[in-house]
N, CA, C and O atoms as a printed pandas DataFrame, in Angstrom:
     atom_number atom_name residue_name chain_id  residue_number  x_coord  y_coord  z_coord
0              1         N          MET        A               1    0.820   -1.174   -0.016
1              2        CA          MET        A               1   -0.005    0.006   -0.010
2              3         C          MET        A               1    0.887    1.243    0.026
3              4         O          MET        A               1    1.767    1.364    0.877
4              5         N          LEU        A               2    0.640    2.180   -0.932
5              6        CA          LEU        A               2    1.361    3.368   -0.978
6              7         C          LEU        A               2    0.875    4.394    0.009
7              8         O          LEU        A               2   -0.334    4.516    0.208
8              9         N          THR        A               3    1.733    5.115    0.617
9             10        CA          THR        A               3    1.347    6.238    1.488
10            11         C          THR        A               3    1.833    7.515    0.894
11            12         O          THR        A               3    2.890    7.544    0.263
12            13         N          ALA        A               4    1.098    8.565    1.077
13            14        CA          ALA        A               4    1.457    9.884    0.605
14            15         C          ALA        A               4    2.150   10.678    1.732
15            16         O          ALA        A               4    1.645   10.745    2.853
16            17         N          GLN        A               5    3.261   11.252    1.432
17            18        CA          GLN        A               5    3.930   12.094    2.404
18            19         C          GLN        A               5    3.984   13.488    1.856
19            20         O          GLN        A               5    4.633   13.728    0.838
20            21         N          ARG        A               6    3.302   14.441    2.522
21            22        CA          ARG        A               6    3.234   15.758    2.074
22            23         C          ARG        A               6    4.524   16.527    2.402
23            24         O          ARG        A               6    4.981   16.491    3.544
24            25         N          ILE        A               7    5.090   17.190    1.465
25            26        CA          ILE        A               7    6.381   18.008    1.647
26            27         C          ILE        A               7    5.984   19.450    1.746
27            28         O          ILE        A               7    5.453   20.021    0.793
28            29         N          PRO        A               8    6.238   20.057    2.902
29            30        CA          PRO        A               8    5.865   21.454    3.048
30            31         C          PRO        A               8    6.705   22.359    2.140
31            32         O          PRO        A               8    7.873   22.066    1.885
32            33         N          ILE        A               9    6.137   23.416    1.670
33            34        CA          ILE        A               9    6.810   24.376    0.825
34            35         C          ILE        A               9    7.159   25.579    1.614
35            36         O          ILE        A               9    6.267   26.242    2.143
36            37         N          SER        A              10    8.469   25.910    1.727
37            38        CA          SER        A              10    8.828   27.155    2.391
38            39         C          SER        A              10    8.954   28.142    1.240
39            40         O          SER        A              10    9.220   27.793    0.090
40            41         N          HIS        A              11    8.735   29.458    1.643
41            42        CA          HIS        A              11    8.839   30.497    0.684
42            43         C          HIS        A              11    9.113   31.842    1.358
43            44         O          HIS        A              11    8.847   31.994    2.551
44            45         N          ASP        A              12    9.620   32.786    0.643
45            46        CA          ASP        A              12    9.910   34.123    1.167
46            47         C          ASP        A              12    8.640   34.874    1.142
47            48         O          ASP        A              12    8.111   35.130    0.061
48            49         N          GLU        A              13    8.067   35.278    2.364
49            50        CA          GLU        A              13    6.776   35.984    2.482
50            51         C          GLU        A              13    6.857   37.201    1.668
51            52         O          GLU        A              13    5.788   37.680    1.290
52            53         N          SER        A              14    7.928   37.765    1.344
53            54        CA          SER        A              14    8.021   39.098    0.642
54            55         C          SER        A              14    7.957   38.865   -0.858
55            56         O          SER        A              14    8.034   39.816   -1.636
56            57         N          ALA        A              15    7.816   37.604   -1.275
57            58        CA          ALA        A              15    7.793   37.342   -2.742
58            59         C          ALA        A              15    6.563   37.976   -3.348
59            60         O          ALA        A              15    5.472   37.982   -2.779
60            61         N          ARG        A              16    6.802   38.519   -4.555
61            62        CA          ARG        A              16    5.657   39.193   -5.246
62            63         C          ARG        A              16    4.542   38.208   -5.636
63            64         O          ARG        A              16    4.762   36.998   -5.704
64            65         N          GLN        A              17    3.405   38.723   -5.877
65            66        CA          GLN        A              17    2.316   37.933   -6.379
66            67         C          GLN        A              17    2.541   37.709   -7.856
67            68         O          GLN        A              17    2.901   38.648   -8.566
68            69         N          TRP        A              18    2.351   36.550   -8.322
69            70        CA          TRP        A              18    2.676   36.293   -9.719
70            71         C          TRP        A              18    1.373   36.352  -10.577
71            72         O          TRP        A              18    0.289   35.937  -10.168
72            73         N          ASP        A              19    1.580   36.905  -11.800
73            74        CA          ASP        A              19    0.515   36.966  -12.803
74            75         C          ASP        A              19    0.773   35.951  -13.862
75            76         O          ASP        A              19    1.846   35.348  -13.854
76            77         N          TRP        A              20   -0.070   35.730  -14.718
77            78        CA          TRP        A              20    0.048   34.751  -15.793
78            79         C          TRP        A              20    0.186   35.420  -17.163
79            80         O          TRP        A              20   -0.832   35.621  -17.826
80            81         N          PRO        A              21    1.368   35.770  -17.612
81            82        CA          PRO        A              21    1.434   36.237  -19.030
82            83         C          PRO        A              21    1.050   35.104  -19.920
83            84         O          PRO        A              21    1.714   34.068  -19.874
84            85         N          LEU        A              22    0.047   35.216  -20.715
85            86        CA          LEU        A              22   -0.430   34.133  -21.514
86            87         C          LEU        A              22    0.512   33.728  -22.599
87            88         O          LEU        A              22    0.388   32.606  -23.089
88            89         N          GLN        A              23    1.415   34.518  -23.007
89            90        CA          GLN        A              23    2.373   34.171  -24.034
90            91         C          GLN        A              23    3.689   33.564  -23.452
91            92         O          GLN        A              23    4.617   33.195  -24.171
92            93         N          HIS        A              24    3.689   33.496  -22.172
93            94        CA          HIS        A              24    4.927   32.933  -21.425
94            95         C          HIS        A              24    4.975   31.472  -21.732
95            96         O          HIS        A              24    4.028   30.741  -21.439
96            97         N          ASN        A              25    6.070   31.024  -22.322
97            98        CA          ASN        A              25    6.258   29.624  -22.713
98            99         C          ASN        A              25    7.645   29.138  -22.599
99           100         O          ASN        A              25    8.142   28.483  -23.516
100          101         N          ASP        A              26    8.319   29.433  -21.488
101          102        CA          ASP        A              26    9.681   28.973  -21.328
102          103         C          ASP        A              26    9.843   28.227  -20.059
103          104         O          ASP        A              26   10.807   28.446  -19.325
104          105         N          GLY        A              27    8.876   27.298  -19.760
105          106        CA          GLY        A              27    8.972   26.526  -18.571
106          107         C          GLY        A              27   10.222   25.689  -18.498
107          108         O          GLY        A              27   10.793   25.300  -19.517
108          109         N          ILE        A              28   10.659   25.405  -17.223
109          110        CA          ILE        A              28   11.910   24.759  -16.969
110          111         C          ILE        A              28   11.689   23.616  -16.096
111          112         O          ILE        A              28   10.825   23.653  -15.220
112          113         N          VAL        A              29   12.451   22.572  -16.302
113          114        CA          VAL        A              29   12.737   21.504  -15.321
114          115         C          VAL        A              29   14.203   21.245  -15.408
115          116         O          VAL        A              29   14.709   20.801  -16.439
116          117         N          LYS        A              30   14.885   21.516  -14.341
117          118        CA          LYS        A              30   16.358   21.341  -14.334
118          119         C          LYS        A              30   16.660   20.432  -13.137
119          120         O          LYS        A              30   16.207   20.667  -12.017
120          121         N          ILE        A              31   17.441   19.390  -13.419
121          122        CA          ILE        A              31   17.921   18.444  -12.393
122          123         C          ILE        A              31   19.367   18.588  -12.229
123          124         O          ILE        A              31   20.106   18.601  -13.213
124          125         N          LYS        A              32   19.825   18.701  -10.984
125          126        CA          LYS        A              32   21.247   18.731  -10.638
126          127         C          LYS        A              32   21.466   17.654   -9.584
127          128         O          LYS        A              32   20.672   17.489   -8.658
128          129         N          GLU        A              33   22.574   16.923   -9.755
129          130        CA          GLU        A              33   22.890   15.996   -8.674
130          131         C          GLU        A              33   24.411   15.685   -8.732
131          132         O          GLU        A              33   25.087   15.806   -9.753
132          133         N          ASN        A              34   24.880   15.268   -7.517
133          134        CA          ASN        A              34   26.179   14.902   -7.363
134          135         C          ASN        A              34   26.244   13.717   -6.378
135          136         O          ASN        A              34   25.200   13.138   -6.079
136          137         N          ALA        A              35   27.354   13.359   -5.895
137          138        CA          ALA        A              35   27.441   12.190   -5.006
138          139         C          ALA        A              35   26.704   12.402   -3.673
139          140         O          ALA        A              35   26.321   11.430   -3.022
140          141         N          GLU        A              36   26.506   13.640   -3.272
141          142        CA          GLU        A              36   25.926   13.936   -1.921
142          143         C          GLU        A              36   24.469   14.447   -2.057
143          144         O          GLU        A              36   23.665   14.217   -1.154
144          145         N          ASN        A              37   24.119   15.124   -3.148
145          146        CA          ASN        A              37   22.776   15.872   -3.173
146          147         C          ASN        A              37   22.087   15.608   -4.447
147          148         O          ASN        A              37   22.696   15.205   -5.438
148          149         N          TRP        A              38   20.793   15.837   -4.428
149          150        CA          TRP        A              38   19.935   15.798   -5.624
150          151         C          TRP        A              38   18.993   17.058   -5.506
151          152         O          TRP        A              38   18.534   17.430   -4.426
152          153         N          GLU        A              39   18.757   17.649   -6.646
153          154        CA          GLU        A              39   17.943   18.912   -6.678
154          155         C          GLU        A              39   17.223   18.992   -7.990
155          156         O          GLU        A              39   17.801   18.686   -9.033
156          157         N          VAL        A              40   15.987   19.391   -7.966
157          158        CA          VAL        A              40   15.215   19.648   -9.191
158          159         C          VAL        A              40   14.601   20.998   -9.035
159          160         O          VAL        A              40   14.076   21.330   -7.973
160          161         N          ASP        A              41   14.660   21.811  -10.113
161          162        CA          ASP        A              41   13.992   23.126  -10.246
162          163         C          ASP        A              41   12.822   23.066  -11.224
163          164         O          ASP        A              41   12.988   22.579  -12.342
164          165         N          LEU        A              42   11.645   23.548  -10.834
165          166        CA          LEU        A              42   10.527   23.565  -11.752
166          167         C          LEU        A              42    9.934   24.971  -11.794
167          168         O          LEU        A              42    9.826   25.645  -10.770
168          169         N          ASP        A              43    9.569   25.381  -12.949
169          170        CA          ASP        A              43    8.920   26.698  -13.097
170          171         C          ASP        A              43    7.480   26.621  -12.708
171          172         O          ASP        A              43    6.626   26.054  -13.389
172          173         N          MET        A              44    7.251   27.263  -11.503
173          174        CA          MET        A              44    5.858   27.299  -10.926
174          175         C          MET        A              44    5.429   28.794  -10.857
175          176         O          MET        A              44    4.593   29.160  -10.030
176          177         N          SER        A              45    5.986   29.617  -11.699
177          178        CA          SER        A              45    5.735   31.080  -11.616
178          179         C          SER        A              45    4.315   31.466  -11.835
179          180         O          SER        A              45    3.923   32.588  -11.516
180          181         N          PHE        A              46    3.534   30.582  -12.365
181          182        CA          PHE        A              46    2.132   30.878  -12.604
182          183         C          PHE        A              46    1.263   30.662  -11.391
183          184         O          PHE        A              46    0.055   30.892  -11.434
184          185         N          PHE        A              47    1.886   30.210  -10.288
185          186        CA          PHE        A              47    1.108   29.832   -9.082
186          187         C          PHE        A              47    1.629   30.519   -7.859
187          188         O          PHE        A              47    2.825   30.764   -7.702
188          189         N          GLU        A              48    0.669   30.828   -6.979
189          190        CA          GLU        A              48    1.052   31.388   -5.656
190          191         C          GLU        A              48    1.407   30.209   -4.755
191          192         O          GLU        A              48    0.954   29.094   -5.010
192          193         N          PRO        A              49    2.190   30.421   -3.725
193          194        CA          PRO        A              49    2.602   29.381   -2.819
194          195         C          PRO        A              49    1.493   28.494   -2.314
195          196         O          PRO        A              49    1.668   27.277   -2.244
196          197         N          LYS        A              50    0.363   29.056   -1.962
197          198        CA          LYS        A              50   -0.735   28.332   -1.366
198          199         C          LYS        A              50   -1.448   27.446   -2.466
199          200         O          LYS        A              50   -2.288   26.619   -2.112
200          201         N          GLU        A              51   -1.128   27.608   -3.754
201          202        CA          GLU        A              51   -1.747   26.863   -4.786
202          203         C          GLU        A              51   -0.874   25.638   -5.240
203          204         O          GLU        A              51   -1.257   24.893   -6.142
204          205         N          ILE        A              52    0.268   25.468   -4.602
205          206        CA          ILE        A              52    1.167   24.370   -4.967
206          207         C          ILE        A              52    1.165   23.308   -3.893
207          208         O          ILE        A              52    1.266   23.635   -2.710
208          209         N          GLU        A              53    1.052   22.044   -4.267
209          210        CA          GLU        A              53    1.077   20.953   -3.384
210          211         C          GLU        A              53    2.143   20.006   -3.863
211          212         O          GLU        A              53    2.160   19.647   -5.040
212          213         N          VAL        A              54    3.068   19.573   -2.955
213          214        CA          VAL        A              54    4.099   18.578   -3.291
214          215         C          VAL        A              54    3.972   17.409   -2.371
215          216         O          VAL        A              54    3.921   17.551   -1.149
216          217         N          LYS        A              55    3.918   16.212   -2.991
217          218        CA          LYS        A              55    3.841   14.976   -2.186
218          219         C          LYS        A              55    4.822   13.911   -2.747
219          220         O          LYS        A              55    5.122   13.866   -3.940
220          221         N          VAL        A              56    5.276   13.099   -1.854
221          222        CA          VAL        A              56    5.945   11.854   -2.232
222          223         C          VAL        A              56    4.943   10.711   -2.012
223          224         O          VAL        A              56    4.420   10.494   -0.919
224          225         N          ILE        A              57    4.709    9.986   -3.141
225          226        CA          ILE        A              57    3.850    8.804   -3.087
226          227         C          ILE        A              57    4.662    7.647   -3.673
227          228         O          ILE        A              57    4.979    7.597   -4.862
228          229         N          GLY        A              58    4.975    6.724   -2.768
229          230        CA          GLY        A              58    5.839    5.614   -3.268
230          231         C          GLY        A              58    7.258    6.125   -3.679
231          232         O          GLY        A              58    7.944    6.785   -2.898
232          233         N          ASP        A              59    7.639    5.816   -4.846
233          234        CA          ASP        A              59    8.905    6.343   -5.386
234          235         C          ASP        A              59    8.785    7.500   -6.295
235          236         O          ASP        A              59    9.697    7.794   -7.069
236          237         N          CYS        A              60    7.590    8.220   -6.213
237          238        CA          CYS        A              60    7.333    9.334   -7.146
238          239         C          CYS        A              60    7.229   10.615   -6.352
239          240         O          CYS        A              60    6.724   10.653   -5.230
240          241         N          LEU        A              61    7.739   11.684   -6.994
241          242        CA          LEU        A              61    7.494   13.058   -6.439
242          243         C          LEU        A              61    6.383   13.689   -7.255
243          244         O          LEU        A              61    6.510   13.839   -8.470
244          245         N          ASN        A              62    5.324   14.051   -6.615
245          246        CA          ASN        A              62    4.126   14.527   -7.306
246          247         C          ASN        A              62    3.886   16.018   -7.005
247          248         O          ASN        A              62    4.041   16.474   -5.872
248          249         N          PHE        A              63    3.506   16.756   -8.052
249          250        CA          PHE        A              63    3.202   18.197   -7.907
250          251         C          PHE        A              63    1.792   18.324   -8.400
251          252         O          PHE        A              63    1.445   17.789   -9.452
252          253         N          HIS        A              64    0.927   19.069   -7.609
253          254        CA          HIS        A              64   -0.351   19.440   -8.008
254          255         C          HIS        A              64   -0.488   20.954   -7.769
255          256         O          HIS        A              64   -0.333   21.425   -6.642
256          257         N          CYS        A              65   -0.777   21.703   -8.832
257          258        CA          CYS        A              65   -0.923   23.150   -8.761
258          259         C          CYS        A              65   -2.280   23.523   -9.349
259          260         O          CYS        A              65   -2.649   23.023  -10.411
260          261         N          GLN        A              66   -2.984   24.346   -8.710
261          262        CA          GLN        A              66   -4.256   24.814   -9.238
262          263         C          GLN        A              66   -4.524   26.218   -8.872
263          264         O          GLN        A              66   -4.360   26.603   -7.714
264          265         N          HIS        A              67   -4.949   27.037   -9.863
265          266        CA          HIS        A              67   -5.252   28.448   -9.697
266          267         C          HIS        A              67   -6.572   28.722  -10.376
267          268         O          HIS        A              67   -6.855   28.256  -11.480
268          269         N          GLU        A              68   -7.366   29.498   -9.668
269          270        CA          GLU        A              68   -8.597   29.985  -10.351
270          271         C          GLU        A              68   -8.764   31.414   -9.972
271          272         O          GLU        A              68   -8.583   31.762   -8.806
272          273         N          ARG        A              69   -9.105   32.272  -10.917
273          274        CA          ARG        A              69   -9.275   33.692  -10.648
274          275         C          ARG        A              69  -10.561   34.121  -11.335
275          276         O          ARG        A              69  -10.711   33.896  -12.536
276          277         N          ARG        A              70  -11.448   34.700  -10.647
277          278        CA          ARG        A              70  -12.687   35.266  -11.175
278          279         C          ARG        A              70  -12.430   36.729  -11.248
279          280         O          ARG        A              70  -12.161   37.321  -10.203
280          281         N          SER        A              71  -12.488   37.378  -12.388
281          282        CA          SER        A              71  -11.997   38.717  -12.474
282          283         C          SER        A              71  -12.943   39.780  -13.053
283          284         O          SER        A              71  -12.594   40.960  -13.049
284          285         N          ASP        A              72  -14.127   39.399  -13.550
285          286        CA          ASP        A              72  -14.916   40.444  -14.095
286          287         C          ASP        A              72  -16.410   40.265  -13.653
287          288         O          ASP        A              72  -16.819   39.221  -13.146
288          289         N          VAL        A              73  -17.173   41.341  -13.879
289          290        CA          VAL        A              73  -18.584   41.385  -13.407
290          291         C          VAL        A              73  -19.473   40.423  -14.200
291          292         O          VAL        A              73  -20.599   40.150  -13.784
292          293         N          HIS        A              74  -18.990   39.905  -15.331
293          294        CA          HIS        A              74  -19.812   38.968  -16.157
294          295         C          HIS        A              74  -19.542   37.474  -15.772
295          296         O          HIS        A              74  -20.003   36.561  -16.456
296          297         N          GLY        A              75  -18.824   37.266  -14.719
297          298        CA          GLY        A              75  -18.577   35.922  -14.257
298          299         C          GLY        A              75  -17.459   35.212  -14.939
299          300         O          GLY        A              75  -17.311   34.000  -14.785
300          301         N          GLY        A              76  -16.626   35.961  -15.727
301          302        CA          GLY        A              76  -15.428   35.368  -16.310
302          303         C          GLY        A              76  -14.471   34.845  -15.335
303          304         O          GLY        A              76  -14.366   35.363  -14.223
304          305         N          SER        A              77  -13.758   33.830  -15.707
305          306        CA          SER        A              77  -12.751   33.305  -14.819
306          307         C          SER        A              77  -11.568   32.665  -15.662
307          308         O          SER        A              77  -11.695   32.352  -16.846
308          309         N          VAL        A              78  -10.493   32.516  -14.982
309          310        CA          VAL        A              78   -9.350   31.862  -15.570
310          311         C          VAL        A              78   -8.965   30.724  -14.612
311          312         O          VAL        A              78   -8.859   30.937  -13.404
312          313         N          THR        A              79   -8.766   29.566  -15.133
313          314        CA          THR        A              79   -8.366   28.386  -14.324
314          315         C          THR        A              79   -7.126   27.740  -14.997
315          316         O          THR        A              79   -7.036   27.584  -16.215
316          317         N          ARG        A              80   -6.188   27.383  -14.104
317          318        CA          ARG        A              80   -4.987   26.698  -14.609
318          319         C          ARG        A              80   -4.758   25.585  -13.604
319          320         O          ARG        A              80   -4.912   25.774  -12.397
320          321         N          GLU        A              81   -4.374   24.379  -14.140
321          322        CA          GLU        A              81   -4.076   23.281  -13.255
322          323         C          GLU        A              81   -2.987   22.427  -13.896
323          324         O          GLU        A              81   -3.042   22.077  -15.074
324          325         N          VAL        A              82   -2.045   22.125  -13.106
325          326        CA          VAL        A              82   -0.886   21.248  -13.582
326          327         C          VAL        A              82   -0.661   20.130  -12.589
327          328         O          VAL        A              82   -0.603   20.349  -11.379
328          329         N          ASN        A              83   -0.538   18.950  -13.113
329          330        CA          ASN        A              83   -0.088   17.746  -12.384
330          331         C          ASN        A              83    1.132   17.204  -13.037
331          332         O          ASN        A              83    1.143   16.920  -14.235
332          333         N          ARG        A              84    2.181   17.055  -12.241
333          334        CA          ARG        A              84    3.467   16.421  -12.685
334          335         C          ARG        A              84    3.906   15.369  -11.656
335          336         O          ARG        A              84    3.706   15.489  -10.447
336          337         N          SER        A              85    4.503   14.356  -12.224
337          338        CA          SER        A              85    4.988   13.288  -11.397
338          339         C          SER        A              85    6.360   12.828  -11.967
339          340         O          SER        A              85    6.526   12.618  -13.169
340          341         N          TYR        A              86    7.339   12.685  -11.020
341          342        CA          TYR        A              86    8.693   12.294  -11.339
342          343         C          TYR        A              86    9.141   11.183  -10.469
343          344         O          TYR        A              86    8.949   11.200   -9.253
344          345         N          LYS        A              87    9.773   10.165  -11.126
345          346        CA          LYS        A              87   10.340    9.085  -10.342
346          347         C          LYS        A              87   11.546    9.548   -9.579
347          348         O          LYS        A              87   12.433   10.178  -10.154
348          349         N          LEU        A              88   11.610    9.247   -8.258
349          350        CA          LEU        A              88   12.712    9.688   -7.507
350          351         C          LEU        A              88   13.879    8.657   -7.702
351          352         O          LEU        A              88   13.645    7.462   -7.887
352          353         N          PRO        A              89   15.073    9.147   -7.654
353          354        CA          PRO        A              89   16.237    8.209   -7.732
354          355         C          PRO        A              89   16.215    7.260   -6.490
355          356         O          PRO        A              89   15.786    7.645   -5.402
356          357         N          ASP        A              90   16.678    6.056   -6.694
357          358        CA          ASP        A              90   16.623    5.084   -5.630
358          359         C          ASP        A              90   17.546    5.365   -4.434
359          360         O          ASP        A              90   17.318    4.864   -3.333
360          361         N          ASP        A              91   18.603    6.185   -4.670
361          362        CA          ASP        A              91   19.570    6.425   -3.584
362          363         C          ASP        A              91   19.274    7.714   -2.775
363          364         O          ASP        A              91   20.171    8.207   -2.093
364          365         N          LEU        A              92   18.124    8.235   -2.828
365          366        CA          LEU        A              92   17.745    9.415   -2.068
366          367         C          LEU        A              92   17.285    9.020   -0.665
367          368         O          LEU        A              92   16.640    7.987   -0.482
368          369         N          ASP        A              93   17.607    9.813    0.277
369          370        CA          ASP        A              93   17.131    9.720    1.690
370          371         C          ASP        A              93   15.744   10.491    1.739
371          372         O          ASP        A              93   15.714   11.718    1.834
372          373         N          ARG        A              94   14.603    9.718    1.670
373          374        CA          ARG        A              94   13.317   10.365    1.493
374          375         C          ARG        A              94   13.017   11.263    2.702
375          376         O          ARG        A              94   12.190   12.168    2.586
376          377         N          ASN        A              95   13.649   11.047    3.842
377          378        CA          ASN        A              95   13.351   11.937    4.994
378          379         C          ASN        A              95   14.066   13.305    4.919
379          380         O          ASN        A              95   13.856   14.145    5.795
380          381         N          THR        A              96   14.885   13.539    3.916
381          382        CA          THR        A              96   15.549   14.789    3.751
382          383         C          THR        A              96   14.978   15.652    2.604
383          384         O          THR        A              96   15.548   16.689    2.264
384          385         N          ILE        A              97   13.891   15.231    2.034
385          386        CA          ILE        A              97   13.270   15.999    0.932
386          387         C          ILE        A              97   12.685   17.307    1.479
387          388         O          ILE        A              97   11.932   17.331    2.453
388          389         N          LYS        A              98   13.076   18.397    0.793
389          390        CA          LYS        A              98   12.589   19.740    1.151
390          391         C          LYS        A              98   12.253   20.499   -0.160
391          392         O          LYS        A              98   12.814   20.240   -1.225
392          393         N          SER        A              99   11.334   21.418   -0.018
393          394        CA          SER        A              99   10.957   22.235   -1.147
394          395         C          SER        A              99   10.952   23.709   -0.791
395          396         O          SER        A              99   10.573   24.042    0.332
396          397         N          HIS        A             100   11.331   24.571   -1.635
397          398        CA          HIS        A             100   11.334   26.016   -1.394
398          399         C          HIS        A             100   11.032   26.731   -2.720
399          400         O          HIS        A             100   11.592   26.468   -3.785
400          401         N          LEU        A             101   10.101   27.648   -2.539
401          402        CA          LEU        A             101    9.654   28.431   -3.681
402          403         C          LEU        A             101   10.468   29.730   -3.710
403          404         O          LEU        A             101   10.308   30.574   -2.829
404          405         N          LEU        A             102   11.336   29.899   -4.711
405          406        CA          LEU        A             102   12.163   31.091   -4.890
406          407         C          LEU        A             102   11.385   32.284   -5.410
407          408         O          LEU        A             102   10.316   32.118   -5.996
408          409         N          GLN        A             103   11.899   33.469   -5.205
409          410        CA          GLN        A             103   11.154   34.703   -5.570
410          411         C          GLN        A             103   10.875   34.758   -7.067
411          412         O          GLN        A             103    9.920   35.424   -7.466
412          413         N          ASN        A             104   11.644   34.106   -7.901
413          414        CA          ASN        A             104   11.399   34.146   -9.308
414          415         C          ASN        A             104   10.374   33.071   -9.813
415          416         O          ASN        A             104   10.152   32.869  -11.007
416          417         N          GLY        A             105    9.784   32.415   -8.797
417          418        CA          GLY        A             105    8.722   31.400   -9.151
418          419         C          GLY        A             105    9.179   30.009   -9.424
419          420         O          GLY        A             105    8.403   29.134   -9.808
420          421         N          VAL        A             106   10.483   29.812   -9.215
421          422        CA          VAL        A             106   11.053   28.444   -9.347
422          423         C          VAL        A             106   10.868   27.705   -8.089
423          424         O          VAL        A             106   11.229   28.203   -7.023
424          425         N          LEU        A             107   10.305   26.499   -8.159
425          426        CA          LEU        A             107   10.153   25.592   -7.019
426          427         C          LEU        A             107   11.362   24.675   -6.958
427          428         O          LEU        A             107   11.556   23.889   -7.885
428          429         N          ARG        A             108   12.165   24.731   -5.945
429          430        CA          ARG        A             108   13.364   23.918   -5.840
430          431         C          ARG        A             108   13.001   22.818   -4.822
431          432         O          ARG        A             108   12.552   23.082   -3.707
432          433         N          VAL        A             109   13.217   21.603   -5.262
433          434        CA          VAL        A             109   13.034   20.412   -4.372
434          435         C          VAL        A             109   14.442   19.766   -4.309
435          436         O          VAL        A             109   15.114   19.531   -5.313
436          437         N          SER        A             110   14.837   19.493   -2.999
437          438        CA          SER        A             110   16.188   18.948   -2.864
438          439         C          SER        A             110   16.110   17.790   -1.791
439          440         O          SER        A             110   15.168   17.667   -1.007
440          441         N          ALA        A             111   17.187   16.972   -1.846
441          442        CA          ALA        A             111   17.288   15.841   -0.943
442          443         C          ALA        A             111   18.751   15.457   -0.870
443          444         O          ALA        A             111   19.536   15.729   -1.777
444          445         N          LYS        A             112   19.106   14.795    0.271
445          446        CA          LYS        A             112   20.405   14.229    0.445
446          447         C          LYS        A             112   20.365   12.837   -0.133
447          448         O          LYS        A             112   19.312   12.200   -0.176
448          449         N          LYS        A             113   21.506   12.367   -0.575
449          450        CA          LYS        A             113   21.609   10.956   -1.027
450          451         C          LYS        A             113   22.103   10.048    0.118
451          452         O          LYS        A             113   22.887   10.454    0.975
452          453         N          ARG        A             114   21.612    8.823    0.086
453          454        CA          ARG        A             114   22.103    7.800    1.060
454          455         C          ARG        A             114   23.474    7.344    0.669
455          456         O          ARG        A             114   23.850    7.337   -0.504
456          457         N          HIS        A             115   24.223    6.956    1.696
457          458        CA          HIS        A             115   25.546    6.419    1.401
458          459         C          HIS        A             115   25.648    5.020    1.917
459          460         O          HIS        A             115   26.690    4.382    1.770
């Protein structure tokens, strides 16, 4: 049976509120690792910190992001939802997984490797 472990997201409270430029299309997923550490950066600039959920389920790192904005008197709204799942490397210490939302909207998830 798989259990879900929620990974809290830390962030700088002074970070700006992000808007969604509709023509913005330079999303990133960058992975860095060495013998000691593993790190992945994901572009989450279209979401506010409270709209991002990170969980470890089994051997996968899962991201669920959802934003809804109602903005005009005619009932118009904008909704955006993203679900991503990545297989974690086998040599990670799952207890050291942390996430932090940087001011530029990049979500950085990091962990130590087991030795």
